[in-house]
C-alpha positions as CSV (number, residue, x, y, z in Angstrom):
1,M,-14.8,-61.6,6.6
2,S,-12.7,-59.2,4.6
3,G,-13.3,-58.8,0.9
4,R,-17.1,-59.1,1.2
5,A,-20.0,-57.3,2.8
6,S,-20.5,-58.1,6.5
7,P,-23.4,-60.5,7.0
8,W,-26.4,-59.3,9.0
9,V,-27.7,-60.8,12.2
10,L,-31.1,-60.1,13.6
11,V,-31.2,-60.3,17.4
12,T,-34.6,-60.0,18.9
13,G,-34.8,-58.3,22.3
14,A,-31.3,-56.9,21.7
15,A,-31.7,-53.6,23.6
16,V,-30.9,-55.1,27.1
17,R,-29.4,-58.0,29.0
18,L,-28.5,-61.1,27.0
19,G,-29.7,-59.7,23.8
20,R,-27.4,-56.8,24.1
21,E,-24.5,-59.1,24.9
22,I,-25.3,-61.2,21.8
23,A,-25.4,-58.1,19.6
24,L,-22.0,-57.0,20.9
25,A,-20.5,-60.5,20.4
26,F,-21.6,-60.6,16.8
27,A,-20.2,-57.1,16.3
28,D,-16.9,-58.2,17.6
29,A,-17.0,-61.1,15.1
30,G,-17.5,-58.8,12.2
31,W,-21.2,-59.0,11.7
32,S,-23.7,-56.2,11.1
33,V,-26.5,-56.1,13.6
34,L,-30.2,-55.6,13.3
35,C,-31.2,-54.6,16.9
36,H,-34.9,-55.4,17.6
37,Y,-36.8,-54.0,20.5
38,R,-40.4,-53.7,21.5
39,S,-40.6,-50.7,23.8
40,S,-37.0,-50.1,25.0
41,A,-36.1,-47.5,22.3
42,R,-33.5,-45.6,24.4
43,E,-31.8,-48.8,25.4
44,A,-31.8,-50.0,21.7
45,E,-30.1,-46.8,20.7
46,R,-27.4,-47.4,23.4
47,T,-26.9,-50.9,22.0
48,Q,-26.6,-49.4,18.5
49,A,-24.0,-47.0,19.7
50,A,-22.0,-49.7,21.4
51,V,-22.0,-51.9,18.3
52,R,-20.9,-49.0,16.1
53,E,-18.1,-48.2,18.6
54,R,-16.8,-51.7,17.7
55,G,-16.7,-50.8,14.1
56,A,-19.8,-52.7,13.0
57,E,-23.0,-51.4,11.5
58,C,-26.2,-51.5,13.6
59,L,-29.8,-50.6,12.7
60,T,-32.6,-50.6,15.2
61,V,-36.0,-52.0,14.4
62,Q,-39.2,-51.9,16.5
63,A,-41.9,-54.7,16.5
64,D,-44.3,-56.2,18.9
65,L,-43.8,-60.0,18.6
66,A,-46.9,-60.7,20.7
67,L,-49.0,-59.6,17.7
68,D,-50.3,-62.2,15.2
69,D,-48.4,-60.4,12.4
70,G,-45.4,-59.3,14.6
71,A,-42.9,-61.7,13.2
72,D,-43.8,-61.1,9.5
73,T,-43.8,-57.3,10.2
74,L,-40.3,-57.5,11.8
75,F,-38.9,-59.6,8.9
76,A,-40.3,-57.2,6.3
77,Q,-38.7,-54.3,8.2
78,C,-35.3,-56.0,8.3
79,L,-35.5,-56.6,4.5
80,A,-36.2,-52.9,3.9
81,L,-33.5,-51.7,6.3
82,A,-30.7,-54.0,5.3
83,G,-31.6,-54.6,1.7
84,T,-31.3,-58.3,2.2
85,A,-32.3,-61.0,4.7
86,P,-30.3,-61.6,7.8
87,R,-27.7,-64.4,7.6
88,C,-28.7,-65.4,11.1
89,I,-31.7,-64.8,13.3
90,V,-31.2,-65.1,17.1
91,N,-34.6,-65.4,18.8
92,N,-33.7,-64.0,22.2
93,A,-36.8,-61.9,23.0
94,S,-38.9,-63.5,25.7
95,V,-41.8,-63.0,28.1
96,F,-41.0,-64.2,31.6
97,E,-43.8,-63.8,34.1
98,A,-44.4,-65.8,37.3
99,D,-47.4,-68.2,37.6
100,D,-48.0,-71.9,38.4
101,A,-50.3,-74.5,37.0
102,A,-53.2,-73.4,39.3
103,S,-52.9,-69.7,38.2
104,A,-52.1,-70.3,34.5
105,S,-54.9,-69.0,32.2
106,A,-55.6,-68.9,28.5
107,A,-54.3,-65.3,28.5
108,T,-50.9,-66.1,30.3
109,L,-50.3,-69.2,28.1
110,R,-51.1,-67.3,24.9
111,G,-49.0,-64.3,26.0
112,H,-46.0,-66.5,26.6
113,F,-46.5,-68.6,23.6
114,M,-46.8,-65.8,21.1
115,T,-43.4,-64.2,21.9
116,N,-41.5,-67.2,23.2
117,T,-42.7,-69.9,20.6
118,A,-44.7,-68.6,17.7
119,A,-42.6,-65.6,16.8
120,P,-39.3,-67.5,16.7
121,L,-40.7,-70.2,14.6
122,L,-42.4,-67.8,12.2
123,L,-39.2,-65.7,11.8
124,G,-37.3,-68.9,10.8
125,N,-40.1,-69.8,8.4
126,A,-39.9,-66.3,6.8
127,L,-36.2,-66.6,6.3
128,A,-36.6,-70.0,4.6
129,R,-39.3,-68.7,2.3
130,W,-37.2,-65.7,1.3
131,L,-34.3,-68.0,0.4
132,G,-36.5,-70.6,-1.4
133,A,-38.1,-67.9,-3.5
134,R,-34.6,-66.9,-4.8
135,A,-33.8,-70.4,-6.0
136,Q,-30.9,-70.9,-3.8
137,P,-28.8,-73.9,-4.8
138,D,-29.1,-77.2,-3.0
139,G,-27.0,-77.5,0.1
140,G,-26.7,-74.8,2.6
141,G,-25.4,-73.9,6.0
142,D,-24.7,-70.2,5.6
143,H,-28.1,-69.1,7.0
144,S,-29.2,-70.1,10.5
145,V,-31.7,-69.6,13.2
146,I,-30.8,-69.8,16.9
147,H,-33.6,-70.2,19.4
148,V,-32.6,-69.0,22.9
149,L,-34.1,-71.5,25.4
150,D,-33.5,-72.0,29.1
151,Q,-31.8,-74.7,31.2
152,K,-35.2,-75.3,32.7
153,V,-36.3,-77.3,29.7
154,H,-33.6,-79.8,30.5
155,N,-34.2,-79.7,34.3
156,L,-38.0,-79.4,34.9
157,N,-39.7,-77.8,37.9
158,P,-43.3,-76.5,37.9
159,D,-42.5,-72.8,38.7
160,Y,-43.1,-70.2,35.9
161,F,-45.5,-72.6,34.4
162,S,-46.6,-70.7,31.3
163,Y,-43.1,-69.6,30.5
164,T,-41.7,-73.1,30.9
165,V,-44.4,-74.6,28.7
166,S,-43.6,-72.0,25.9
167,K,-39.9,-72.7,26.1
168,L,-40.5,-76.5,26.1
169,A,-42.5,-76.2,22.9
170,L,-39.7,-74.1,21.3
171,E,-37.0,-76.7,22.5
172,R,-39.0,-79.5,20.9
173,S,-39.3,-77.5,17.7
174,V,-35.5,-77.1,17.2
175,A,-35.0,-80.5,15.5
176,L,-38.4,-80.4,13.9
177,Q,-37.8,-77.0,12.3
178,A,-34.3,-78.0,11.3
179,Q,-35.8,-80.8,9.3
180,A,-38.6,-78.6,7.8
181,L,-36.3,-75.8,6.7
182,A,-33.5,-77.9,5.2
183,P,-31.4,-77.4,3.1
184,H,-31.7,-73.6,3.2
185,V,-31.7,-72.8,6.9
186,R,-29.9,-74.4,9.9
187,V,-31.8,-74.3,13.2
188,C,-30.1,-74.7,16.6
189,G,-31.0,-74.1,20.3
190,L,-29.0,-72.2,23.0
191,S,-29.9,-72.9,26.6
192,P,-28.4,-70.5,29.2
193,G,-28.8,-70.8,32.9
194,L,-29.4,-68.1,35.4
195,I,-27.3,-65.1,34.4
196,Y,-29.4,-62.0,35.4
197,L,-31.5,-60.9,38.4
198,S,-35.0,-61.9,37.5
199,G,-38.6,-61.6,38.6
200,P,-39.0,-60.9,42.4
201,Q,-35.4,-61.9,43.1
202,T,-33.2,-59.9,45.5
203,Q,-29.6,-59.2,44.8
204,D,-28.5,-61.4,47.7
205,N,-30.7,-64.3,46.5
206,F,-29.2,-63.8,43.0
207,E,-25.7,-63.9,44.2
208,R,-26.3,-67.3,45.9
209,A,-28.7,-68.7,43.3
210,S,-26.3,-67.9,40.4
211,R,-23.7,-70.3,41.8
212,V,-26.0,-73.2,42.0
213,N,-24.4,-75.2,39.2
214,L,-21.6,-77.7,38.8
215,L,-18.9,-75.1,38.6
216,R,-20.3,-73.1,41.6
217,R,-19.7,-69.8,39.9
218,R,-21.8,-67.3,38.0
219,I,-22.4,-67.8,34.3
220,E,-20.9,-65.0,32.3
221,P,-23.3,-63.5,29.8
222,A,-20.5,-62.8,27.3
223,D,-19.7,-66.6,27.3
224,V,-23.3,-67.4,26.4
225,A,-23.3,-64.7,23.7
226,R,-20.1,-66.1,22.1
227,C,-21.9,-69.5,21.9
228,A,-24.5,-67.8,19.7
229,V,-21.8,-66.6,17.4
230,F,-20.2,-70.1,17.3
231,L,-23.5,-71.7,16.3
232,A,-24.0,-69.1,13.6
233,G,-20.5,-69.7,12.2
234,N,-20.4,-73.5,12.3
235,A,-22.2,-74.9,9.2
236,S,-22.0,-78.5,10.6
237,L,-24.3,-77.7,13.5
238,N,-28.0,-78.3,12.8
239,G,-30.9,-79.5,14.9
240,C,-28.9,-79.4,18.1
241,T,-29.0,-77.4,21.3
242,L,-25.9,-76.0,23.1
243,Q,-26.2,-75.8,26.9
244,A,-24.3,-72.8,28.2
245,D,-25.1,-73.0,31.9
246,N,-22.0,-74.1,33.9
247,G,-23.8,-77.5,34.2
248,Q,-26.9,-76.0,36.0
249,H,-29.2,-78.4,34.2
250,L,-27.4,-81.3,36.0
251,V,-28.4,-79.9,39.4
252,P,-32.1,-81.0,39.8
253,L,-34.3,-78.9,42.1
254,A,-37.9,-79.2,43.0
255,R,-38.5,-75.5,42.7
256,D,-37.1,-72.6,40.6
257,V,-33.6,-71.9,42.0
258,M,-34.5,-68.5,43.4
259,W,-37.0,-70.1,45.7
260,A,-35.3,-73.5,46.2
261,I,-32.3,-71.9,48.0
262,D,-34.4,-70.0,50.5
263,G,-37.5,-72.2,51.0
264,P,-40.8,-72.3,49.1
265,E,-42.3,-69.0,50.4
266,A,-39.2,-66.8,50.3
267,D,-38.7,-63.8,48.1
268,G,-42.3,-63.6,47.0
269,G,-42.4,-67.0,45.3
270,P,-45.6,-69.0,45.2
271,A,-46.2,-71.4,48.1
């Protein structure tokens, strides 16, 4: 990317875990990073420092994506900070709280939907509007939106009901939004498997559960992050989803993997 300014990528939820890995992978590929966070200010500053150590620019931006105007507020802040729109938006921020169909409520469904579904779609729409208002020429591919999904949407079980519903809606929206935002913005999905300790999981449970996939080994977060960079850089990919899960989605289970390997009542899981 020599000879021109580095493009900007907005990574939501970039302060920790997979979001941080994605930010670092883009930095390694020569991108400048807008590091979004909601409440993890200190961790966002650490991500910023790590990106800058790699020779890339990084700016932190705070926004609550659970708010009705959260996505529009975040996009406006990015424009003000970077002076232009991001070339790529990686919608990684996510709410992940345990419930089942019996305990799901309007509040839990809406809480998951706002951050996991509405905000990603609205950020993509905002990017397309910004480009359209500048009379971009027909044909595109430079700008992209990547929705981070979950292998659960390809391998259903009823645990984490509200979370799963919100991710299913986002997964179904990948092709739909790609059609809607053409030709200015490409839209792709990225579905990782289990890569971090989550919810009520113990370390021992994670060590075993993380190997429940076709390759019988842990999924490396850095591998998933590089997939996001690949999607952003390949202008021929649009309306598709890349599954980066060691084949976990091809190992069907009746329960979430953390509970399936130890029985239905183990590790605090719902009966």
